[in-house]
C-alpha positions in Angstrom: 39.7 -17.9 -55.0 40.6 -14.7 -53.3 41.4 -11.6 -55.2 45.0 -11.1 -56.2 47.0 -8.6 -53.9 50.1 -6.7 -55.0 53.4 -7.0 -53.5 54.8 -5.5 -51.4 51.8 -4.4 -49.5 51.9 -1.0 -48.0 50.7 0.2 -44.5 48.5 3.1 -44.1 48.5 6.1 -44.4 50.5 6.2 -47.6 49.0 4.8 -50.8 50.9 2.7 -53.1 51.8 3.9 -56.6 49.5 3.1 -59.8 50.3 -0.5 -61.3 50.6 -1.4 -64.8 47.9 -2.3 -66.8 48.5 -6.0 -66.9 48.8 -6.2 -63.1 45.5 -4.4 -62.9 43.8 -6.9 -65.3 45.3 -10.0 -63.7 43.8 -8.9 -60.6 40.5 -8.0 -62.0 40.4 -11.5 -63.3 40.4 -13.1 -59.8 36.9 -11.6 -59.4 35.5 -13.5 -62.4 35.1 -16.9 -61.3 32.0 -16.2 -59.3 30.4 -15.0 -62.4 31.6 -17.7 -65.0 28.3 -19.3 -65.7 26.7 -16.0 -66.5 29.7 -15.0 -68.5 29.8 -18.5 -70.4 26.0 -18.2 -71.2 26.4 -14.7 -72.5 29.5 -15.8 -74.4 27.3 -18.7 -76.1 24.8 -15.9 -77.1 27.6 -13.8 -78.3 29.0 -16.3 -80.5 25.8 -17.2 -82.1 24.7 -13.6 -82.4 28.0 -12.7 -84.2 27.8 -15.6 -86.4 24.3 -14.7 -87.5 25.1 -11.3 -88.1 28.0 -12.1 -90.4 25.8 -14.7 -92.1 23.7 -11.6 -93.5 26.6 -11.1 -96.2 26.6 -14.4 -97.8 22.6 -14.3 -97.6 22.7 -11.0 -99.3 24.9 -12.3 -102.1 22.7 -15.2 -102.9 19.8 -12.9 -102.8 21.0 -10.4 -105.2 22.5 -13.0 -107.6 19.2 -14.7 -107.7 17.3 -11.6 -109.0 18.9 -11.5 -112.6 17.5 -14.9 -113.4 14.0 -13.2 -114.0 10.6 -14.6 -113.6 11.4 -18.4 -113.3 9.6 -20.1 -110.5 12.6 -21.6 -109.0 14.1 -18.1 -108.7 11.0 -16.7 -107.0 11.0 -19.7 -104.7 14.3 -19.2 -103.9 13.9 -15.4 -103.3 11.2 -16.3 -100.9 13.2 -18.8 -98.9 15.9 -16.3 -98.8 13.7 -13.7 -97.3 12.3 -16.1 -94.6 15.9 -17.2 -93.9 17.0 -13.6 -93.4 14.1 -12.7 -91.2 14.8 -15.7 -89.1 18.4 -14.8 -88.9 17.7 -11.2 -87.7 15.1 -12.5 -85.3 17.7 -14.9 -83.7 20.2 -12.2 -83.7 18.0 -10.0 -81.9 17.0 -12.5 -79.2 20.7 -13.6 -78.8 21.8 -9.9 -78.4 19.1 -9.4 -75.7 20.3 -12.5 -73.7 24.0 -11.3 -74.1 23.1 -7.8 -72.8 21.2 -9.1 -69.9 23.6 -11.4 -68.7 26.3 -9.1 -68.8 24.5 -6.3 -67.1 23.5 -9.0 -64.3 27.1 -9.9 -64.1 28.2 -6.1 -64.1 25.8 -5.5 -61.1 27.0 -8.4 -59.1 30.6 -7.4 -59.8 29.7 -3.8 -58.5 27.9 -5.1 -55.4 30.9 -7.3 -54.4 33.2 -4.5 -55.0 31.1 -2.0 -52.8 30.9 -4.6 -50.0 34.5 -5.4 -50.2 35.7 -1.7 -50.1 33.3 -0.8 -47.2 34.2 -4.0 -45.4 37.8 -3.1 -45.7 37.3 0.5 -44.7 35.6 -0.6 -41.4 38.7 -2.8 -40.7 41.4 0.0 -41.0 42.7 1.8 -37.9 42.0 5.3 -37.1 45.4 6.5 -38.2 44.1 5.8 -41.7 41.0 8.1 -41.4 43.2 10.7 -39.7 44.9 11.4 -42.9 42.1 10.8 -45.4 39.1 12.9 -46.4 35.6 11.5 -46.2 34.5 12.6 -49.6 37.6 11.0 -51.2 36.6 7.7 -49.5 32.8 8.1 -50.4 34.3 8.6 -54.2 35.7 5.2 -54.0 32.1 3.6 -53.5 30.1 6.0 -55.4 32.3 6.8 -58.5 35.2 4.1 -58.9 33.1 1.3 -58.5 30.6 2.1 -61.1 33.3 3.3 -63.4 34.9 -0.1 -63.0 31.7 -2.2 -63.2 30.4 -0.5 -66.2 33.7 -0.2 -68.3 35.1 -3.7 -67.4 32.1 -6.0 -67.9 31.0 -4.2 -70.7 34.3 -4.9 -72.5 34.8 -8.5 -71.4 32.6 -10.1 -74.2 33.3 -7.3 -76.6 36.8 -7.8 -76.3 36.1 -11.5 -78.0 33.1 -10.5 -80.0 35.1 -7.7 -82.0 38.2 -9.7 -82.9 35.8 -12.9 -83.7 34.0 -10.6 -86.1 37.3 -9.3 -87.7 38.5 -13.0 -88.0 35.4 -14.7 -89.4 34.7 -11.5 -91.5 38.2 -11.4 -93.1 37.6 -15.3 -93.9 34.4 -14.3 -95.7 36.2 -11.4 -97.6 38.7 -13.7 -98.9 35.7 -16.1 -99.9 33.9 -13.4 -101.8 37.4 -11.9 -103.3 41.0 -12.3 -102.3 41.9 -9.5 -104.6 39.6 -7.2 -102.9 40.6 -8.4 -99.5 44.1 -7.6 -100.2 43.0 -4.1 -101.1 40.9 -3.4 -98.1 43.5 -4.7 -95.6 45.9 -1.9 -96.5 44.0 0.3 -93.9 44.6 -2.1 -91.1 48.0 -0.6 -89.8 46.4 2.9 -89.6 43.4 1.5 -87.6 45.8 -0.6 -85.2 47.6 2.7 -84.7 44.8 4.7 -83.8 43.5 2.1 -81.3 47.0 2.0 -79.6 47.2 5.8 -79.1 43.7 6.1 -77.8 44.2 3.2 -75.4 47.3 5.0 -73.9 46.0 8.4 -73.6 42.5 7.1 -72.2 43.9 5.5 -69.2 45.6 8.8 -68.1 42.5 10.7 -68.9 40.4 8.4 -66.9 42.5 8.6 -64.0 42.3 12.4 -64.0 38.3 12.0 -64.4 38.1 9.7 -61.4 40.2 12.0 -59.2 38.4 15.1 -60.3 35.1 13.2 -59.3 36.5 12.3 -56.1 37.5 16.1 -55.4 33.7 17.0 -56.0 32.6 14.4 -53.5 34.9 15.6 -51.1 33.8 19.5 -51.4 29.9 18.4 -51.3 30.6 16.0 -48.1 32.7 18.8 -46.3 30.1 21.6 -46.9 26.9 19.5 -46.3 28.3 18.1 -43.2 29.2 21.5 -41.8 26.3 23.4 -43.3 25.5 25.0 -39.9 29.0 26.7 -39.9 28.4 27.5 -43.6 25.1 29.4 -42.8 26.5 30.8 -39.4 29.2 32.5 -41.2 27.2 33.6 -44.3 29.8 31.8 -46.4 27.5 30.1 -48.8 28.7 32.1 -51.9 32.3 31.2 -50.9 31.4 27.5 -50.8 29.4 27.8 -54.1 32.6 29.2 -55.9 34.8 26.6 -54.4 32.3 23.8 -55.6 32.0 25.5 -58.9 35.8 25.4 -59.1 36.1 21.7 -58.7 33.1 21.1 -60.8 34.9 23.0 -63.6 38.1 21.0 -63.1 36.0 18.0 -63.4 34.1 19.3 -66.5 37.6 20.0 -68.1 38.8 16.4 -67.4 35.7 14.7 -68.6 35.8 16.8 -71.8 39.2 15.8 -72.5 38.3 12.2 -72.1 35.2 13.0 -74.4 37.1 14.5 -77.2 39.3 11.4 -77.2 36.5 9.1 -77.5 34.5 11.3 -79.8 37.7 11.5 -82.1 38.7 8.0 -82.3 35.5 6.9 -84.0 35.3 9.1 -86.8 39.0 8.7 -87.5 38.6 4.9 -87.6 35.6 5.4 -89.8 37.4 7.7 -92.1 40.1 5.2 -92.5 37.5 2.5 -93.3 35.7 4.7 -95.8 38.9 5.3 -97.7 39.2 1.3 -97.7 35.6 1.0 -98.9 35.9 3.5 -101.6 39.0 1.6 -102.7 37.1 -1.6 -102.8 33.9 -0.2 -104.6 36.2 1.3 -107.4 38.3 -1.9 -107.7 35.4 -4.4 -107.4 33.2 -2.3 -109.9 36.0 -2.7 -112.3 36.0 -6.3 -111.6 32.3 -6.7 -112.1 32.2 -4.6 -115.4 35.1 -6.2 -117.0 34.6 -9.8 -115.3 38.0 -9.9 -113.5 38.1 -12.5 -111.0 34.5 -13.7 -111.4 33.0 -11.1 -109.0 29.2 -10.5 -109.2 27.0 -7.8 -108.1 26.0 -9.8 -105.4 29.5 -10.8 -104.4 30.6 -7.0 -104.3 27.4 -6.1 -102.3 28.0 -8.7 -99.8 31.8 -7.8 -99.7 31.1 -4.2 -98.8 28.4 -5.2 -96.3 30.9 -7.6 -94.5 33.6 -5.0 -94.7 31.4 -2.4 -92.9 30.8 -5.0 -90.1 34.4 -5.4 -89.7 34.9 -1.6 -89.9 32.4 -1.4 -87.0 34.1 -4.2 -85.1 37.1 -2.2 -85.5 35.6 0.9 -83.9 34.4 -1.4 -81.0 37.9 -2.5 -80.6 38.9 1.2 -80.0 36.1 1.6 -77.5 37.0 -1.4 -76.0 40.7 -0.1 -75.5 39.3 3.2 -74.1 37.0 1.4 -71.9 39.5 -0.9 -70.4 41.8 2.2 -69.8 38.9 3.8 -67.8 38.2 0.5 -65.9 42.0 0.1 -65.1 42.1 3.7 -63.8 39.2 3.1 -61.5 40.5 -0.4 -60.6 44.0 1.1 -59.7 42.4 3.6 -57.2 40.4 0.8 -55.8 43.2 -1.7 -55.3 45.3 1.2 -53.7 42.7 1.5 -50.9 42.2 -2.4 -50.5 46.0 -2.9 -50.4 46.1 -0.5 -47.5 46.7 -2.4 -44.2 45.5 -1.3 -40.9 48.3 -0.3 -38.4 46.3 -2.0 -35.7 45.9 -5.7 -36.4 44.8 -8.5 -34.4 47.2 -11.2 -33.7 46.5 -14.6 -35.0 46.7 -16.0 -31.6 44.8 -13.5 -30.0 42.4 -14.4 -27.0 39.2 -13.5 -25.9 39.4 -10.8 -23.0 37.7 -12.1 -19.9 35.1 -10.1 -18.2 37.2 -8.9 -15.3 37.2 -6.0 -12.5 38.5 -3.4 -15.5 41.9 -2.5 -13.9 43.6 -0.5 -16.3 47.5 0.1 -16.3 50.0 2.0 -18.5 53.4 0.6 -18.1 56.1 3.1 -19.5 53.8 4.0 -22.6 55.2 6.4 -25.3 53.3 7.0 -28.5 53.6 9.0 -31.8 51.1 9.5 -34.5 54.2 9.9 -36.6 57.6 8.5 -35.9 59.3 12.0 -35.8 56.8 13.6 -33.3 56.2 11.8 -30.0 52.8 12.7 -28.5 53.1 10.7 -25.1 56.5 9.7 -23.4 57.1 7.4 -20.6 53.5 7.3 -19.3 52.7 5.1 -16.2 49.6 5.0 -14.6 46.9 2.7 -12.9 43.1 3.1 -12.8 41.7 0.6 -10.3 38.0 -0.8 -10.3 35.5 1.8 -9.3 38.0 4.6 -9.3 37.6 8.0 -11.1 40.9 9.0 -12.8 40.8 12.4 -14.4 43.3 13.6 -17.0 43.8 17.5 -17.2 46.3 19.6 -18.8 46.6 22.3 -21.7 45.1 21.6 -25.1 47.4 19.3 -27.2 49.1 17.9 -24.2 47.9 14.2 -24.9 45.1 13.5 -22.8 42.9 12.2 -25.8 45.8 10.1 -26.8 46.0 8.3 -23.6 42.4 7.5 -23.8 42.5 6.4 -27.4 45.2 3.9 -26.4 42.7 1.8 -24.1 40.3 0.5 -26.6 43.6 0.0 -28.9 42.5 2.8 -31.5 46.3 3.1 -31.9 49.1 1.0 -31.0 51.7 2.2 -28.3 55.2 2.7 -30.0 56.9 1.8 -26.3 55.8 0.0 -23.3 52.4 -1.5 -23.0 48.7 -1.0 -21.8 47.1 -3.8 -19.9 43.4 -4.5 -18.7 43.3 -7.1 -15.8 46.9 -7.9 -16.7 46.2 -8.8 -20.4 48.1 -6.6 -22.9 45.5 -5.0 -25.2 47.7 -6.3 -28.2 47.0 -9.9 -27.2 43.3 -9.8 -27.0 40.7 -9.7 -29.6 39.4 -6.3 -30.6 35.8 -7.1 -30.2 36.1 -8.5 -26.8 38.4 -5.6 -25.9 36.1 -2.8 -27.0 33.0 -4.7 -25.9 34.0 -4.0 -22.3 34.8 -0.3 -22.8 32.1 2.5 -23.0 32.8 6.0 -24.5 30.8 9.1 -23.9 32.4 11.7 -26.2 32.1 15.5 -26.0 30.4 15.6 -29.7 27.7 13.0 -29.6 27.5 10.8 -32.6 24.0 9.7 -33.6 22.6 8.4 -36.8 19.8 9.2 -38.9 17.7 6.5 -37.5 15.1 6.1 -34.6 15.7 6.6 -31.0 15.4 3.1 -30.4 18.0 2.2 -33.0 20.5 4.8 -31.9 20.3 3.6 -28.1 20.5 -0.2 -29.4 23.7 0.8 -31.2 25.6 0.2 -27.8 24.2 -3.6 -27.7 22.5 -4.5 -31.2 20.6 -7.5 -29.4 19.1 -5.6 -26.5 15.7 -6.2 -25.8 12.9 -3.4 -25.7 12.7 -3.6 -21.9 16.6 -3.1 -21.9 16.5 -0.2 -24.1 13.7 1.5 -22.1 15.6 0.9 -18.8 18.6 2.4 -20.1 16.9 5.5 -21.2 15.4 5.8 -17.9 18.7 5.4 -16.1 20.1 8.3 -18.5 17.2 10.7 -17.8 16.1 10.3 -21.4 12.8 8.4 -21.1 10.5 11.4 -20.4 11.8 13.5 -23.0 11.6 10.4 -25.5 7.9 9.5 -24.5 7.1 13.2 -25.3 8.6 12.8 -29.0 5.9 12.4 -31.7 6.7 8.7 -32.2 8.4 7.9 -29.1 11.1 5.7 -29.5 10.2 5.2 -33.1 10.8 8.9 -33.9 13.4 9.7 -36.5 15.8 12.1 -35.0 17.7 13.3 -38.3 21.1 13.4 -39.5 23.4 13.5 -36.4 20.3 13.7 -34.1 19.7 17.2 -35.6 16.1 17.3 -34.2 17.2 17.2 -30.6 19.0 19.4 -28.3 22.5 19.0 -27.0 21.3 17.7 -23.8 19.1 15.2 -25.3 21.7 13.9 -27.7 24.1 13.4 -24.8 21.5 11.5 -22.9 20.8 9.1 -25.7 24.7 8.8 -25.8 24.7 7.9 -22.1 21.8 5.6 -22.6 23.8 3.9 -25.5 26.8 3.4 -22.9 24.7 2.1 -20.1 23.0 -0.5 -22.3 26.6 -1.6 -23.2 27.3 -2.2 -19.5 31.1 -1.7 -19.8 33.5 -2.4 -17.2 35.7 0.6 -18.3 34.2 4.1 -19.0 35.9 7.0 -21.0 34.4 10.4 -20.7 35.6 13.0 -23.0 34.2 16.2 -21.0 30.7 14.8 -21.5 29.1 18.0 -20.1 31.2 20.8 -21.2 28.9 22.1 -24.0 25.6 22.0 -22.1 23.3 24.7 -20.2 23.0 24.4 -16.4 19.6 22.5 -16.4 21.0 19.9 -19.2 24.2 19.5 -17.4 22.5 18.5 -13.9 20.4 16.0 -15.9 23.3 14.7 -17.7 25.7 14.7 -14.5 22.9 12.7 -12.8 23.1 10.0 -15.3 26.7 10.0 -15.5 26.8 9.4 -11.9 24.6 6.2 -12.3 26.8 5.0 -15.3 30.0 5.6 -13.2 29.0 3.5 -10.4 31.4 0.7 -9.8 33.1 1.1 -12.9 36.6 2.0 -13.9 36.2 5.5 -15.1 38.7 7.8 -16.9 37.6 11.3 -17.4 39.1 13.8 -19.9 38.7 17.0 -18.5 38.8 20.5 -20.3 36.9 22.3 -17.2 38.5 21.8 -14.1 35.3 22.3 -12.2 34.3 18.7 -13.4 37.1 16.9 -11.9 37.2 18.4 -8.3 35.9 15.2 -6.6 38.0 12.8 -8.9 39.9 10.1 -6.8 43.1 10.9 -8.6 43.8 13.7 -11.1 46.8 13.4 -13.5 48.3 16.4 -15.0 49.5 16.0 -18.6 51.9 18.5 -20.1 53.9 18.2 -23.3 53.0 14.1 -23.4 54.3 13.5 -20.0 52.6 13.3 -16.5 53.9 16.0 -14.5 51.8 16.2 -11.5 49.4 13.8 -9.7 47.2 13.8 -6.8 43.7 15.1 -5.6 42.2 18.4 -6.3 43.4 19.9 -2.8 46.9 18.2 -3.0 47.4 19.7 -6.6 46.5 23.1 -5.5 49.0 23.0 -2.6 51.8 22.0 -5.1 51.5 25.4 -6.7 52.4 23.8 -10.0 50.8 23.5 -13.3 47.3 22.5 -12.0 47.1 25.3 -9.8 48.0 27.6 -12.7 45.3 26.3 -15.0 42.8 26.3 -12.2 43.5 30.2 -11.5 43.3 30.7 -15.4 39.6 29.3 -15.5 38.4 30.6 -12.2 38.5 33.9 -10.2 37.6 34.1 -6.5 34.9 36.3 -5.4 34.3 36.1 -1.7 36.2 32.9 -1.2 33.6 31.1 -3.7 34.9 29.8 -6.9 33.2 31.0 -10.1 33.9 30.3 -13.7 35.7 33.2 -15.7 32.4 34.1 -17.5 30.9 34.6 -14.1 28.5 31.5 -13.9 28.6 29.9 -10.5 29.4 26.0 -10.3 27.1 24.6 -8.1 27.2 21.1 -7.1 24.6 20.1 -10.0 27.2 21.3 -12.4 30.3 20.6 -10.5 31.2 17.4 -12.2 32.0 14.2 -10.8 30.7 13.7 -7.4 31.8 10.6 -5.4 
């Protein structure tokens, strides 16, 4: 059975509001069928453990009532028999309690594993627009905080929510068996206990939601600070980050303590109510024993008080169950809000596999907006032919990266269409579409794994020989074999143990291994020194051969030899042509070019004074 979903469903980026407790519990129940045999076995253990536990009361009555009969042999035999019976009952109860707790712990871990996997898989299916509006720390908290809170609180209450009422029901039956008069006296405290349990449950859900939110805030700050640790240290902002973390930690502490105070207070309050009842029972029961009213014996009174204490403990458990369910519902509500978020980029049910063609890219009257009220691109029409280098230039924020992001369908167009070899990208499967596109970003994304694993990320089934050939083509093989473990060297988180040029060459090797028909370069050499740039550019020239290449250019020196340059300004194509043609137009491109370069003796130089030799001049065809 698939998990129940709330209606109506929301599309990212806006999460749905919180759901009523009943709706959350009904949805949580859909996760239980795979655990039914473990839960059933645990329920059997629980029923017998509860029965044996409540059997201690009648056993104590028989034991105490047998003592006054003196040294008669049958009384001694009865005492021995009752002692053996009591020991057996305690042993069986302990064994059954162990079985119940082990089975429930197993079920809890399986539920947590399923939820973690489901949340992570769902995160992978969401479009980039979702991540544009979310913080990584908040999303990590869903897996590291919300899932454990749900699995621990929910599974611990499943059987307890049956064992506690079972104890109360059977226990009250035993109380009537011992003395119906004392039972009526003891039941006077029930309204107070019920009131306390209800109030505690209502408040705990609100408090638990605050706790989960504050813990997510801590994860957010920790992730941001650790990810940007170089910037933190560069600006000597460690004290600022420590204070920021401490503020979030203090907020979490206050939320947790508010919840803790509620948990700590409810038990003693229920216990106090129970103590009042027990004192009343002892007084009235003692009067009955002394004056013979109701036929109550010392053993009966002792058994009554013992059973009443068990019922009081079950009542405290009911309060804890109510609070644990409130905490579970708060965590589940956050998880279900995330799971109910749909991707803005969805594959059609009848989507076809994109055939491996020549890689011709066309934009036909394309408009695009990240938010409906703000258009980023408007009426974009272009064509990138196979083997052609198409460069996009323009001011920062003009829309260059947005154009590139529409080709692999990271976002959907709002008007017009994008086609590859005549296929609308919305009509083909995402796997087949993105499998024919290679992207070399400016900021290389590497994982905390080996060199081999990072290159193979471009094609997971690649052989060792293919990985090495890709590294050689990317001018990466020589520096790799000089590493301590060569291709098995761990490069650290985000490739921190490698230089910028080495990281970029691994990224190019990954793209070469993928063997894409369409290549997107986001200023792949902009942050490199001259020597590294020459090596990377040489690798890029090999990678671009006979492929459709789209270059996002920030430095105009890298696109002087492109087949076609498109100038983007405020989301529109305002100029198009070759480098020389655009300079002659004396338009936006010429102004950008003069801003970046100054002429000294007729030779172009970068504004900083560095010459642009052929090795670093960018795309050469």
